[in-house]
N, CA, C and O atoms as a printed pandas DataFrame, in Angstrom:
     atom_number atom_name residue_name chain_id  residue_number  x_coord  y_coord  z_coord
0              1         N          PHE        A               1   83.768   88.485  301.989
1              2        CA          PHE        A               1   84.538   89.678  301.797
2              3         C          PHE        A               1   85.393   89.519  300.562
3              4         O          PHE        A               1   85.472   88.438  299.979
4              5         N          GLU        A               2   86.025   90.595  300.172
5              6        CA          GLU        A               2   86.825   90.593  298.949
6              7         C          GLU        A               2   88.198   91.168  299.242
7              8         O          GLU        A               2   88.303   92.188  299.924
8              9         N          VAL        A               3   89.253   90.538  298.741
9             10        CA          VAL        A               3   90.605   91.068  298.862
10            11         C          VAL        A               3   90.717   92.202  297.851
11            12         O          VAL        A               3   90.572   91.982  296.649
12            13         N          LEU        A               4   90.976   93.423  298.339
13            14        CA          LEU        A               4   90.985   94.585  297.449
14            15         C          LEU        A               4   92.314   94.751  296.722
15            16         O          LEU        A               4   92.343   95.126  295.550
16            17         N          ALA        A               5   93.418   94.470  297.422
17            18        CA          ALA        A               5   94.728   94.602  296.779
18            19         C          ALA        A               5   95.707   93.661  297.463
19            20         O          ALA        A               5   95.860   93.705  298.684
20            21         N          ASP        A               6   96.361   92.824  296.703
21            22        CA          ASP        A               6   97.304   91.867  297.270
22            23         C          ASP        A               6   98.633   92.507  297.660
23            24         O          ASP        A               6   99.374   91.929  298.454
24            25         N          ASP        A               7   98.955   93.681  297.124
25            26        CA          ASP        A               7  100.258   94.276  297.404
26            27         C          ASP        A               7  100.243   95.251  298.583
27            28         O          ASP        A               7  101.266   95.881  298.852
28            29         N          VAL        A               8   99.141   95.396  299.282
29            30        CA          VAL        A               8   99.031   96.326  300.395
30            31         C          VAL        A               8   99.585   95.730  301.678
31            32         O          VAL        A               8  100.178   96.453  302.478
32            33         N          SER        A               9   99.415   94.465  301.891
33            34        CA          SER        A               9   99.802   93.826  303.140
34            35         C          SER        A               9  100.419   92.465  302.849
35            36         O          SER        A               9  100.083   91.828  301.850
36            37         N          PRO        A              10  101.331   92.014  303.727
37            38        CA          PRO        A              10  101.895   90.675  303.555
38            39         C          PRO        A              10  100.916   89.574  303.968
39            40         O          PRO        A              10  101.236   88.390  303.863
40            41         N          LEU        A              11   99.744   89.953  304.429
41            42        CA          LEU        A              11   98.747   88.987  304.865
42            43         C          LEU        A              11   98.188   88.210  303.686
43            44         O          LEU        A              11   97.748   88.795  302.696
44            45         N          THR        A              12   98.210   86.890  303.797
45            46        CA          THR        A              12   97.630   86.034  302.768
46            47         C          THR        A              12   96.652   85.085  303.435
47            48         O          THR        A              12   96.994   84.428  304.419
48            49         N          LEU        A              13   95.461   85.010  302.917
49            50        CA          LEU        A              13   94.447   84.114  303.443
50            51         C          LEU        A              13   94.410   82.859  302.597
51            52         O          LEU        A              13   94.151   82.924  301.396
52            53         N          GLN        A              14   94.666   81.723  303.211
53            54        CA          GLN        A              14   94.650   80.462  302.492
54            55         C          GLN        A              14   93.370   79.685  302.769
55            56         O          GLN        A              14   92.758   79.130  301.856
56            57         N          LYS        A              15   92.974   79.651  304.036
57            58        CA          LYS        A              15   91.768   78.929  304.426
58            59         C          LYS        A              15   91.044   79.769  305.467
59            60         O          LYS        A              15   91.651   80.239  306.429
60            61         N          VAL        A              16   89.772   79.952  305.274
61            62        CA          VAL        A              16   88.985   80.801  306.165
62            63         C          VAL        A              16   87.818   79.990  306.694
63            64         O          VAL        A              16   87.145   79.291  305.937
64            65         N          LYS        A              17   87.580   80.085  307.995
65            66        CA          LYS        A              17   86.395   79.479  308.595
66            67         C          LYS        A              17   85.522   80.607  309.102
67            68         O          LYS        A              17   85.930   81.377  309.971
68            69         N          LEU        A              18   84.338   80.702  308.567
69            70        CA          LEU        A              18   83.397   81.742  308.956
70            71         C          LEU        A              18   82.219   81.123  309.687
71            72         O          LEU        A              18   81.800   80.005  309.387
72            73         N          TYR        A              19   81.690   81.869  310.655
73            74        CA          TYR        A              19   80.535   81.420  311.421
74            75         C          TYR        A              19   79.547   82.573  311.496
75            76         O          TYR        A              19   79.940   83.734  311.614
76            77         N          ASN        A              20   78.245   82.241  311.426
77            78        CA          ASN        A              20   77.265   83.307  311.582
78            79         C          ASN        A              20   77.007   83.535  313.067
79            80         O          ASN        A              20   77.677   82.928  313.903
80            81         N          LEU        A              21   76.066   84.381  313.408
81            82        CA          LEU        A              21   75.812   84.739  314.804
82            83         C          LEU        A              21   75.367   83.568  315.666
83            84         O          LEU        A              21   75.535   83.613  316.885
84            85         N          ASP        A              22   74.804   82.520  315.071
85            86        CA          ASP        A              22   74.362   81.347  315.819
86            87         C          ASP        A              22   75.452   80.296  315.909
87            88         O          ASP        A              22   75.167   79.160  316.287
88            89         N          ALA        A              23   76.685   80.632  315.578
89            90        CA          ALA        A              23   77.800   79.697  315.527
90            91         C          ALA        A              23   77.557   78.631  314.471
91            92         O          ALA        A              23   78.055   77.511  314.582
92            93         N          PHE        A              24   76.802   78.978  313.466
93            94        CA          PHE        A              24   76.499   78.090  312.354
94            95         C          PHE        A              24   77.637   78.213  311.348
95            96         O          PHE        A              24   77.866   79.307  310.831
96            97         N          PRO        A              25   78.361   77.129  311.048
97            98        CA          PRO        A              25   79.517   77.240  310.153
98            99         C          PRO        A              25   79.095   77.579  308.724
99           100         O          PRO        A              25   78.068   77.116  308.228
100          101         N          LEU        A              26   79.911   78.389  308.094
101          102        CA          LEU        A              26   79.688   78.752  306.704
102          103         C          LEU        A              26   80.815   78.151  305.878
103          104         O          LEU        A              26   81.982   78.266  306.250
104          105         N          ASP        A              27   80.489   77.522  304.781
105          106        CA          ASP        A              27   81.496   76.963  303.898
106          107         C          ASP        A              27   82.091   78.113  303.086
107          108         O          ASP        A              27   81.353   78.886  302.475
108          109         N          SER        A              28   83.405   78.230  303.077
109          110        CA          SER        A              28   84.063   79.333  302.390
110          111         C          SER        A              28   85.092   78.789  301.409
111          112         O          SER        A              28   85.880   77.908  301.750
112          113         N          ARG        A              29   85.081   79.304  300.222
113          114        CA          ARG        A              29   86.040   78.896  299.191
114          115         C          ARG        A              29   86.585   80.143  298.517
115          116         O          ARG        A              29   85.850   81.098  298.265
116          117         N          LYS        A              30   87.881   80.125  298.228
117          118        CA          LYS        A              30   88.522   81.253  297.553
118          119         C          LYS        A              30   88.484   81.022  296.050
119          120         O          LYS        A              30   88.809   79.940  295.560
120          121         N          SER        A              31   88.084   82.050  295.339
121          122        CA          SER        A              31   88.016   81.962  293.888
122          123         C          SER        A              31   88.331   83.341  293.309
123          124         O          SER        A              31   87.582   84.289  293.543
124          125         N          ASN        A              32   89.414   83.467  292.566
125          126        CA          ASN        A              32   89.810   84.738  291.957
126          127         C          ASN        A              32   89.892   85.872  292.985
127          128         O          ASN        A              32   89.355   86.957  292.762
128          129         N          ALA        A              33   90.566   85.616  294.109
129          130        CA          ALA        A              33   90.773   86.599  295.182
130          131         C          ALA        A              33   89.476   87.015  295.872
131          132         O          ALA        A              33   89.443   88.040  296.552
132          133         N          GLN        A              34   88.415   86.240  295.710
133          134        CA          GLN        A              34   87.167   86.520  296.410
134          135         C          GLN        A              34   86.748   85.277  297.163
135          136         O          GLN        A              34   86.946   84.158  296.690
136          137         N          PHE        A              35   86.173   85.471  298.328
137          138        CA          PHE        A              35   85.655   84.357  299.107
138          139         C          PHE        A              35   84.149   84.337  298.968
139          140         O          PHE        A              35   83.487   85.366  299.108
140          141         N          SER        A              36   83.617   83.175  298.695
141          142        CA          SER        A              36   82.166   83.036  298.704
142          143         C          SER        A              36   81.811   82.089  299.831
143          144         O          SER        A              36   82.540   81.132  300.096
144          145         N          SER        A              37   80.716   82.344  300.484
145          146        CA          SER        A              37   80.328   81.546  301.645
146          147         C          SER        A              37   78.860   81.194  301.578
147          148         O          SER        A              37   78.052   81.949  301.038
148          149         N          TRP        A              38   78.521   80.046  302.129
149          150        CA          TRP        A              38   77.127   79.636  302.232
150          151         C          TRP        A              38   77.003   78.741  303.449
151          152         O          TRP        A              38   77.968   78.099  303.863
152          153         N          ALA        A              39   75.835   78.704  304.006
153          154        CA          ALA        A              39   75.597   77.950  305.234
154          155         C          ALA        A              39   75.655   76.450  304.976
155          156         O          ALA        A              39   75.179   75.966  303.949
156          157         N          ILE        A              40   76.239   75.729  305.912
157          158        CA          ILE        A              40   76.281   74.271  305.862
158          159         C          ILE        A              40   75.172   73.759  306.776
159          160         O          ILE        A              40   75.184   74.065  307.969
160          161         N          PRO        A              41   74.218   72.992  306.260
161          162        CA          PRO        A              41   73.133   72.518  307.130
162          163         C          PRO        A              41   73.653   71.514  308.161
163          164         O          PRO        A              41   74.666   70.857  307.922
164          165         N          PRO        A              42   72.975   71.390  309.297
165          166        CA          PRO        A              42   73.372   70.405  310.296
166          167         C          PRO        A              42   73.305   68.989  309.715
167          168         O          PRO        A              42   72.576   68.737  308.756
168          169         N          GLU        A              43   74.066   68.079  310.303
169          170        CA          GLU        A              43   74.081   66.692  309.829
170          171         C          GLU        A              43   72.789   65.955  310.151
171          172         O          GLU        A              43   72.446   64.986  309.473
172          173         N          HIS        A              44   72.068   66.400  311.173
173          174        CA          HIS        A              44   70.804   65.755  311.531
174          175         C          HIS        A              44   69.876   66.780  312.192
175          176         O          HIS        A              44   70.327   67.793  312.725
176          177         N          SER        A              45   68.600   66.500  312.145
177          178        CA          SER        A              45   67.613   67.333  312.834
178          179         C          SER        A              45   67.610   66.960  314.308
179          180         O          SER        A              45   67.888   65.815  314.666
180          181         N          ALA        A              46   67.294   67.929  315.163
181          182        CA          ALA        A              46   67.276   67.656  316.604
182          183         C          ALA        A              46   66.375   68.658  317.316
183          184         O          ALA        A              46   66.255   69.812  316.905
184          185         N          LEU        A              47   65.755   68.199  318.374
185          186        CA          LEU        A              47   65.015   69.050  319.291
186          187         C          LEU        A              47   65.891   69.177  320.522
187          188         O          LEU        A              47   66.262   68.166  321.119
188          189         N          LEU        A              48   66.226   70.389  320.914
189          190        CA          LEU        A              48   67.144   70.618  322.021
190          191         C          LEU        A              48   66.389   71.033  323.279
191          192         O          LEU        A              48   65.194   71.325  323.229
192          193         N          GLN        A              49   67.095   71.056  324.406
193          194        CA          GLN        A              49   66.477   71.388  325.686
194          195         C          GLN        A              49   66.116   72.866  325.732
195          196         O          GLN        A              49   66.908   73.725  325.344
196          197         N          ASN        A              50   64.904   73.149  326.213
197          198        CA          ASN        A              50   64.471   74.539  326.344
198          199         C          ASN        A              50   65.348   75.276  327.356
199          200         O          ASN        A              50   65.987   74.657  328.208
200          201         N          PHE        A              51   65.370   76.598  327.253
201          202        CA          PHE        A              51   66.123   77.415  328.211
202          203         C          PHE        A              51   65.348   78.688  328.499
203          204         O          PHE        A              51   64.763   79.257  327.578
204          205         N          PRO        A              52   65.319   79.158  329.737
205          206        CA          PRO        A              52   65.782   78.414  330.910
206          207         C          PRO        A              52   64.830   77.271  331.232
207          208         O          PRO        A              52   63.694   77.240  330.757
208          209         N          ASN        A              53   65.296   76.357  332.023
209          210        CA          ASN        A              53   64.470   75.227  332.456
210          211         C          ASN        A              53   64.945   74.824  333.846
211          212         O          ASN        A              53   66.088   74.391  333.988
212          213         N          PRO        A              54   64.108   74.950  334.879
213          214        CA          PRO        A              54   62.713   75.400  334.867
214          215         C          PRO        A              54   62.610   76.876  334.497
215          216         O          PRO        A              54   63.595   77.614  334.512
216          217         N          PHE        A              55   61.374   77.285  334.161
217          218        CA          PHE        A              55   61.174   78.671  333.746
218          219         C          PHE        A              55   59.891   79.233  334.326
219          220         O          PHE        A              55   59.000   78.504  334.761
220          221         N          ASN        A              56   59.829   80.574  334.316
221          222        CA          ASN        A              56   58.645   81.334  334.693
222          223         C          ASN        A              56   58.883   82.766  334.248
223          224         O          ASN        A              56   59.847   83.354  334.736
224          225         N          PRO        A              57   58.143   83.356  333.417
225          226        CA          PRO        A              57   56.941   82.847  332.773
226          227         C          PRO        A              57   57.164   82.409  331.327
227          228         O          PRO        A              57   56.229   81.919  330.694
228          229         N          GLU        A              58   58.407   82.575  330.771
229          230        CA          GLU        A              58   58.615   82.270  329.361
230          231         C          GLU        A              58   59.875   81.456  329.145
231          232         O          GLU        A              58   60.764   81.417  329.996
232          233         N          THR        A              59   59.938   80.798  327.977
233          234        CA          THR        A              59   61.091   79.960  327.657
234          235         C          THR        A              59   61.321   79.957  326.151
235          236         O          THR        A              59   60.457   80.364  325.375
236          237         N          TRP        A              60   62.491   79.494  325.756
237          238        CA          TRP        A              60   62.839   79.356  324.342
238          239         C          TRP        A              60   63.108   77.881  324.065
239          240         O          TRP        A              60   63.743   77.191  324.862
240          241         N          ILE        A              61   62.613   77.410  322.922
241          242        CA          ILE        A              61   62.773   76.006  322.540
242          243         C          ILE        A              61   63.650   75.957  321.288
243          244         O          ILE        A              61   63.197   76.293  320.194
244          245         N          PRO        A              62   64.922   75.532  321.455
245          246        CA          PRO        A              62   65.825   75.471  320.310
246          247         C          PRO        A              62   65.702   74.155  319.544
247          248         O          PRO        A              62   65.326   73.124  320.104
248          249         N          TYR        A              63   66.023   74.213  318.268
249          250        CA          TYR        A              63   65.988   73.020  317.423
250          251         C          TYR        A              63   66.912   73.247  316.236
251          252         O          TYR        A              63   67.351   74.369  315.983
252          253         N          GLN        A              64   67.200   72.181  315.516
253          254        CA          GLN        A              64   67.969   72.291  314.280
254          255         C          GLN        A              64   67.337   71.396  313.232
255          256         O          GLN        A              64   66.775   70.347  313.547
256          257         N          LEU        A              65   67.438   71.825  311.980
257          258        CA          LEU        A              65   66.824   71.092  310.880
258          259         C          LEU        A              65   67.864   70.727  309.827
259          260         O          LEU        A              65   68.602   71.584  309.343
260          261         N          LYS        A              66   67.910   69.454  309.484
261          262        CA          LYS        A              66   68.790   68.997  308.404
262          263         C          LYS        A              66   68.238   69.441  307.053
263          264         O          LYS        A              66   68.994   69.790  306.147
264          265         N          LYS        A              67   66.905   69.423  306.928
265          266        CA          LYS        A              67   66.226   69.816  305.692
266          267         C          LYS        A              67   65.149   70.834  306.026
267          268         O          LYS        A              67   64.579   70.818  307.117
268          269         N          GLY        A              68   64.883   71.703  305.094
269          270        CA          GLY        A              68   63.798   72.652  305.279
270          271         C          GLY        A              68   62.463   71.928  305.305
271          272         O          GLY        A              68   62.265   70.967  304.561
272          273         N          SER        A              69   61.542   72.378  306.155
273          274        CA          SER        A              69   60.224   71.751  306.244
274          275         C          SER        A              69   59.272   72.620  307.053
275          276         O          SER        A              69   59.675   73.593  307.690
276          277         N          GLU        A              70   57.995   72.241  307.009
277          278        CA          GLU        A              70   56.996   72.865  307.875
278          279         C          GLU        A              70   57.278   72.396  309.302
279          280         O          GLU        A              70   57.533   71.214  309.528
280          281         N          VAL        A              71   57.234   73.312  310.258
281          282        CA          VAL        A              71   57.566   72.979  311.647
282          283         C          VAL        A              71   56.386   73.297  312.554
283          284         O          VAL        A              71   55.808   74.382  312.498
284          285         N          THR        A              72   56.045   72.319  313.392
285          286        CA          THR        A              72   55.011   72.495  314.412
286          287         C          THR        A              72   55.566   72.006  315.737
287          288         O          THR        A              72   56.169   70.935  315.805
288          289         N          ILE        A              73   55.366   72.786  316.788
289          290        CA          ILE        A              73   55.755   72.370  318.144
290          291         C          ILE        A              73   54.496   72.378  318.986
291          292         O          ILE        A              73   53.734   73.345  318.993
292          293         N          GLN        A              74   54.291   71.260  319.706
293          294        CA          GLN        A              74   53.113   71.106  320.553
294          295         C          GLN        A              74   53.556   70.914  321.998
295          296         O          GLN        A              74   54.533   70.218  322.272
296          297         N          ILE        A              75   52.832   71.534  322.909
297          298        CA          ILE        A              75   53.096   71.420  324.341
298          299         C          ILE        A              75   51.986   70.564  324.940
299          300         O          ILE        A              75   50.805   70.797  324.683
300          301         N          TYR        A              76   52.378   69.561  325.750
301          302        CA          TYR        A              76   51.411   68.652  326.381
302          303         C          TYR        A              76   51.578   68.660  327.899
303          304         O          TYR        A              76   52.679   68.853  328.415
304          305         N          SER        A              77   50.475   68.448  328.599
305          306        CA          SER        A              77   50.526   68.256  330.055
306          307         C          SER        A              77   50.989   66.832  330.333
307          308         O          SER        A              77   51.095   66.030  329.406
308          309         N          VAL        A              78   51.267   66.503  331.596
309          310        CA          VAL        A              78   51.688   65.143  331.943
310          311         C          VAL        A              78   50.579   64.126  331.715
311          312         O          VAL        A              78   50.848   62.928  331.628
312          313         N          THR        A              79   49.341   64.586  331.619
313          314        CA          THR        A              79   48.224   63.668  331.351
314          315         C          THR        A              79   48.021   63.451  329.848
315          316         O          THR        A              79   47.147   62.687  329.438
316          317         N          GLY        A              80   48.838   64.131  329.027
317          318        CA          GLY        A              80   48.732   63.964  327.584
318          319         C          GLY        A              80   47.799   64.948  326.902
319          320         O          GLY        A              80   47.584   64.860  325.693
320          321         N          GLU        A              81   47.247   65.877  327.653
321          322        CA          GLU        A              81   46.343   66.878  327.077
322          323         C          GLU        A              81   47.148   67.925  326.311
323          324         O          GLU        A              81   48.159   68.422  326.807
324          325         N          LEU        A              82   46.693   68.259  325.092
325          326        CA          LEU        A              82   47.353   69.293  324.306
326          327         C          LEU        A              82   47.115   70.642  324.970
327          328         O          LEU        A              82   45.972   71.071  325.126
328          329         N          VAL        A              83   48.190   71.305  325.358
329          330        CA          VAL        A              83   48.117   72.598  326.026
330          331         C          VAL        A              83   48.204   73.732  325.005
331          332         O          VAL        A              83   47.468   74.715  325.093
332          333         N          ARG        A              84   49.117   73.585  324.033
333          334        CA          ARG        A              84   49.320   74.639  323.026
334          335         C          ARG        A              84   49.955   74.042  321.781
335          336         O          ARG        A              84   50.840   73.190  321.866
336          337         N          LYS        A              85   49.493   74.498  320.631
337          338        CA          LYS        A              85   50.068   74.082  319.349
338          339         C          LYS        A              85   50.622   75.332  318.678
339          340         O          LYS        A              85   49.899   76.305  318.464
340          341         N          LEU        A              86   51.912   75.297  318.346
341          342        CA          LEU        A              86   52.588   76.434  317.748
342          343         C          LEU        A              86   53.058   76.052  316.347
343          344         O          LEU        A              86   54.009   75.286  316.193
344          345         N          GLU        A              87   52.392   76.584  315.337
345          346        CA          GLU        A              87   52.740   76.282  313.951
346          347         C          GLU        A              87   53.674   77.372  313.447
347          348         O          GLU        A              87   53.289   78.536  313.338
348          349         N          LEU        A              88   54.905   76.981  313.141
349          350        CA          LEU        A              88   55.928   77.940  312.739
350          351         C          LEU        A              88   55.986   78.151  311.230
351          352         O          LEU        A              88   56.655   79.073  310.762
352          353         N          GLY        A              89   55.298   77.314  310.468
353          354        CA          GLY        A              89   55.368   77.415  309.015
354          355         C          GLY        A              89   56.653   76.792  308.493
355          356         O          GLY        A              89   57.323   76.041  309.202
356          357         N          TYR        A              90   56.992   77.110  307.252
357          358        CA          TYR        A              90   58.189   76.548  306.631
358          359         C          TYR        A              90   59.438   77.205  307.210
359          360         O          TYR        A              90   59.518   78.429  307.315
360          361         N          ARG        A              91   60.407   76.379  307.580
361          362        CA          ARG        A              91   61.711   76.852  308.051
362          363         C          ARG        A              91   62.789   76.157  307.229
363          364         O          ARG        A              91   62.756   74.936  307.077
364          365         N          PRO        A              92   63.745   76.915  306.695
365          366        CA          PRO        A              92   64.827   76.283  305.939
366          367         C          PRO        A              92   65.776   75.511  306.860
367          368         O          PRO        A              92   65.768   75.714  308.074
368          369         N          ALA        A              93   66.584   74.635  306.284
369          370        CA          ALA        A              93   67.582   73.895  307.058
370          371         C          ALA        A              93   68.454   74.889  307.809
371          372         O          ALA        A              93   68.793   75.951  307.287
372          373         N          GLY        A              94   68.816   74.534  309.049
373          374        CA          GLY        A              94   69.674   75.421  309.828
374          375         C          GLY        A              94   69.523   75.215  311.313
375          376         O          GLY        A              94   68.799   74.332  311.772
376          377         N          LEU        A              95   70.230   76.059  312.059
377          378        CA          LEU        A              95   70.199   76.046  313.517
378          379         C          LEU        A              95   69.249   77.130  314.009
379          380         O          LEU        A              95   69.310   78.278  313.569
380          381         N          TYR        A              96   68.386   76.749  314.916
381          382        CA          TYR        A              96   67.446   77.681  315.539
382          383         C          TYR        A              96   67.668   77.576  317.042
383          384         O          TYR        A              96   66.829   77.053  317.776
384          385         N          VAL        A              97   68.819   78.087  317.486
385          386        CA          VAL        A              97   69.231   77.847  318.870
386          387         C          VAL        A              97   69.377   79.108  319.707
387          388         O          VAL        A              97   69.385   79.021  320.935
388          389         N          SER        A              98   69.492   80.263  319.094
389          390        CA          SER        A              98   69.639   81.488  319.871
390          391         C          SER        A              98   68.260   82.071  320.174
391          392         O          SER        A              98   67.267   81.671  319.566
392          393         N          ARG        A              99   68.201   83.005  321.103
393          394        CA          ARG        A              99   66.915   83.609  321.479
394          395         C          ARG        A              99   66.190   84.224  320.298
395          396         O          ARG        A              99   64.961   84.198  320.244
396          397         N          ASP        A             100   66.933   84.777  319.353
397          398        CA          ASP        A             100   66.266   85.424  318.227
398          399         C          ASP        A             100   65.825   84.441  317.147
399          400         O          ASP        A             100   65.127   84.839  316.214
400          401         N          ARG        A             101   66.216   83.156  317.246
401          402        CA          ARG        A             101   65.810   82.176  316.239
402          403         C          ARG        A             101   65.014   81.008  316.822
403          404         O          ARG        A             101   64.182   80.424  316.127
404          405         N          ALA        A             102   65.254   80.662  318.077
405          406        CA          ALA        A             102   64.526   79.553  318.709
406          407         C          ALA        A             102   63.055   79.946  318.883
407          408         O          ALA        A             102   62.709   81.127  318.852
408          409         N          LEU        A             103   62.201   78.943  319.066
409          410        CA          LEU        A             103   60.786   79.209  319.317
410          411         C          LEU        A             103   60.625   79.819  320.711
411          412         O          LEU        A             103   61.160   79.287  321.684
412          413         N          HIS        A             104   59.909   80.905  320.810
413          414        CA          HIS        A             104   59.594   81.523  322.102
414          415         C          HIS        A             104   58.203   81.060  322.527
415          416         O          HIS        A             104   57.243   81.181  321.767
416          417         N          TRP        A             105   58.100   80.527  323.750
417          418        CA          TRP        A             105   56.797   80.163  324.305
418          419         C          TRP        A             105   56.564   81.016  325.536
419          420         O          TRP        A             105   57.399   81.065  326.440
420          421         N          ASP        A             106   55.425   81.687  325.562
421          422        CA          ASP        A             106   55.092   82.614  326.645
422          423         C          ASP        A             106   54.463   81.944  327.865
423          424         O          ASP        A             106   54.007   82.628  328.781
424          425         N          GLY        A             107   54.436   80.606  327.883
425          426        CA          GLY        A             107   53.880   79.898  329.030
426          427         C          GLY        A             107   52.360   79.937  329.097
427          428         O          GLY        A             107   51.776   79.701  330.155
428          429         N          ARG        A             108   51.724   80.231  327.983
429          430        CA          ARG        A             108   50.258   80.313  327.945
430          431         C          ARG        A             108   49.668   79.131  327.188
431          432         O          ARG        A             108   50.289   78.577  326.281
432          433         N          ASN        A             109   48.448   78.757  327.586
433          434        CA          ASN        A             109   47.758   77.657  326.906
434          435         C          ASN        A             109   47.034   78.183  325.667
435          436         O          ASN        A             109   47.158   79.358  325.323
436          437         N          LYS        A             110   46.287   77.316  325.007
437          438        CA          LYS        A             110   45.604   77.699  323.765
438          439         C          LYS        A             110   44.511   78.748  323.983
439          440         O          LYS        A             110   44.027   79.349  323.024
440          441         N          TYR        A             111   44.126   78.965  325.234
441          442        CA          TYR        A             111   43.100   79.971  325.553
442          443         C          TYR        A             111   43.711   81.294  326.021
443          444         O          TYR        A             111   42.983   82.249  326.290
444          445         N          GLY        A             112   45.042   81.355  326.120
445          446        CA          GLY        A             112   45.714   82.580  326.528
446          447         C          GLY        A             112   46.003   82.692  328.012
447          448         O          GLY        A             112   46.565   83.695  328.450
448          449         N          ALA        A             113   45.632   81.687  328.799
449          450        CA          ALA        A             113   45.890   81.717  330.241
450          451         C          ALA        A             113   47.267   81.134  330.539
451          452         O          ALA        A             113   47.714   80.208  329.862
452          453         N          LEU        A             114   47.933   81.674  331.549
453          454        CA          LEU        A             114   49.225   81.119  331.970
454          455         C          LEU        A             114   49.011   79.707  332.495
455          456         O          LEU        A             114   48.045   79.443  333.211
456          457         N          VAL        A             115   49.919   78.795  332.136
457          458        CA          VAL        A             115   49.797   77.416  332.612
458          459         C          VAL        A             115   50.260   77.324  334.061
459          460         O          VAL        A             115   51.016   78.170  334.538
460          461         N          ALA        A             116   49.799   76.288  334.751
461          462        CA          ALA        A             116   50.171   76.066  336.142
462          463         C          ALA        A             116   51.587   75.505  336.249
463          464         O          ALA        A             116   52.131   74.986  335.274
464          465         N          SER        A             117   52.174   75.611  337.424
465          466        CA          SER        A             117   53.474   74.990  337.675
466          467         C          SER        A             117   53.364   73.500  337.434
467          468         O          SER        A             117   52.319   72.900  337.687
468          469         N          GLY        A             118   54.435   72.902  336.948
469          470        CA          GLY        A             118   54.431   71.468  336.739
470          471         C          GLY        A             118   55.314   71.034  335.598
471          472         O          GLY        A             118   56.044   71.830  335.008
472          473         N          VAL        A             119   55.233   69.756  335.300
473          474        CA          VAL        A             119   56.007   69.155  334.221
474          475         C          VAL        A             119   55.157   69.130  332.956
475          476         O          VAL        A             119   53.975   68.787  332.999
476          477         N          TYR        A             120   55.761   69.490  331.843
477          478        CA          TYR        A             120   55.109   69.471  330.538
478          479         C          TYR        A             120   56.058   68.809  329.540
479          480         O          TYR        A             120   57.253   68.674  329.802
480          481         N          PHE        A             121   55.526   68.409  328.418
481          482        CA          PHE        A             121   56.328   67.817  327.358
482          483         C          PHE        A             121   56.128   68.635  326.092
483          484         O          PHE        A             121   55.027   69.111  325.818
484          485         N          TYR        A             122   57.196   68.795  325.325
485          486        CA          TYR        A             122   57.068   69.478  324.044
486          487         C          TYR        A             122   57.570   68.567  322.935
487          488         O          TYR        A             122   58.552   67.840  323.089
488          489         N          ASN        A             123   56.859   68.632  321.807
489          490        CA          ASN        A             123   57.082   67.751  320.676
490          491         C          ASN        A             123   57.303   68.605  319.436
491          492         O          ASN        A             123   56.634   69.620  319.245
492          493         N          ILE        A             124   58.246   68.189  318.597
493          494        CA          ILE        A             124   58.450   68.874  317.320
494          495         C          ILE        A             124   58.065   67.934  316.194
495          496         O          ILE        A             124   58.323   66.732  316.258
496          497         N          GLN        A             125   57.454   68.483  315.176
497          498        CA          GLN        A             125   57.157   67.745  313.955
498          499         C          GLN        A             125   57.666   68.611  312.812
499          500         O          GLN        A             125   57.185   69.723  312.592
500          501         N          ALA        A             126   58.658   68.074  312.081
501          502        CA          ALA        A             126   59.266   68.795  310.967
502          503         C          ALA        A             126   59.518   67.786  309.852
503          504         O          ALA        A             126   60.515   67.065  309.876
504          505         N          GLY        A             127   58.628   67.737  308.889
505          506        CA          GLY        A             127   58.748   66.718  307.846
506          507         C          GLY        A             127   58.598   65.338  308.471
507          508         O          GLY        A             127   57.625   65.080  309.180
508          509         N          ASP        A             128   59.554   64.449  308.214
509          510        CA          ASP        A             128   59.541   63.097  308.790
510          511         C          ASP        A             128   60.127   63.054  310.199
511          512         O          ASP        A             128   60.065   62.020  310.864
512          513         N          PHE        A             129   60.696   64.172  310.659
513          514        CA          PHE        A             129   61.356   64.192  311.967
514          515         C          PHE        A             129   60.380   64.539  313.082
515          516         O          PHE        A             129   59.632   65.511  312.983
516          517         N          THR        A             130   60.392   63.735  314.147
517          518        CA          THR        A             130   59.639   64.038  315.365
518          519         C          THR        A             130   60.520   63.729  316.566
519          520         O          THR        A             130   61.346   62.818  316.526
520          521         N          ALA        A             131   60.336   64.490  317.622
521          522        CA          ALA        A             131   61.074   64.259  318.870
522          523         C          ALA        A             131   60.299   64.913  319.999
523          524         O          ALA        A             131   59.486   65.808  319.770
524          525         N          MET        A             132   60.556   64.458  321.224
525          526        CA          MET        A             132   59.861   65.000  322.392
526          527         C          MET        A             132   60.850   65.203  323.527
527          528         O          MET        A             132   61.789   64.423  323.688
528          529         N          ARG        A             133   60.638   66.253  324.316
529          530        CA          ARG        A             133   61.446   66.557  325.506
530          531         C          ARG        A             133   60.541   67.061  326.623
531          532         O          ARG        A             133   59.369   67.373  326.413
532          533         N          LYS        A             134   61.116   67.127  327.798
533          534        CA          LYS        A             134   60.396   67.552  328.994
534          535         C          LYS        A             134   60.819   68.954  329.389
535          536         O          LYS        A             134   61.986   69.317  329.241
536          537         N          LEU        A             135   59.873   69.749  329.895
537          538        CA          LEU        A             135   60.188   71.056  330.466
538          539         C          LEU        A             135   59.436   71.240  331.760
539          540         O          LEU        A             135   58.470   70.527  332.031
540          541         N          ILE        A             136   59.874   72.194  332.563
541          542        CA          ILE        A             136   59.271   72.428  333.880
542          543         C          ILE        A             136   58.910   73.907  334.029
543          544         O          ILE        A             136   59.732   74.793  333.794
544          545         N          VAL        A             137   57.662   74.145  334.426
545          546        CA          VAL        A             137   57.205   75.488  334.777
546          547         C          VAL        A             137   57.251   75.566  336.286
547          548         O          VAL        A             137   56.665   74.723  336.966
548          549         N          LEU        A             138   57.941   76.570  336.829
549          550        CA          LEU        A             138   58.097   76.711  338.273
550          551         C          LEU        A             138   57.764   78.140  338.665
551          552         O          LEU        A             138   58.452   79.080  338.268
552          553         N          LYS        A             139   56.701   78.295  339.447
553          554        CA          LYS        A             139   56.276   79.650  339.852
554          555         C          LYS        A             139   56.569   79.898  341.306
555          556         O          LYS        A             139   56.281   80.979  341.818
């Protein structure tokens, strides 16, 4: 935002902390009565717990990226069989934790059929970063 007139109000802004809709902090600096802001990338990449968990029939898989990279998430059965591979393409550094940014999985396998109840594992591959977590389908 921009300060339009300093003589209108006794309000003075010295330090401002701005956050986007995902609670992602924005770095803000004052320069010539104008604030400029830009996103601060997370300190590390992470694969977070899906929500809801357990779920039926769909879930969201949140993650965060320290650096922009190609992102792939794979779902595996407890026997290690690949159930579904979701290629997200290039994603810039940032938080992907809200419903509108996290990966949405519809609970379907690579053939389009709903998966059975049970324990599954999901893996993220983003550049050099990999991680795995467990999720539960409950019908």
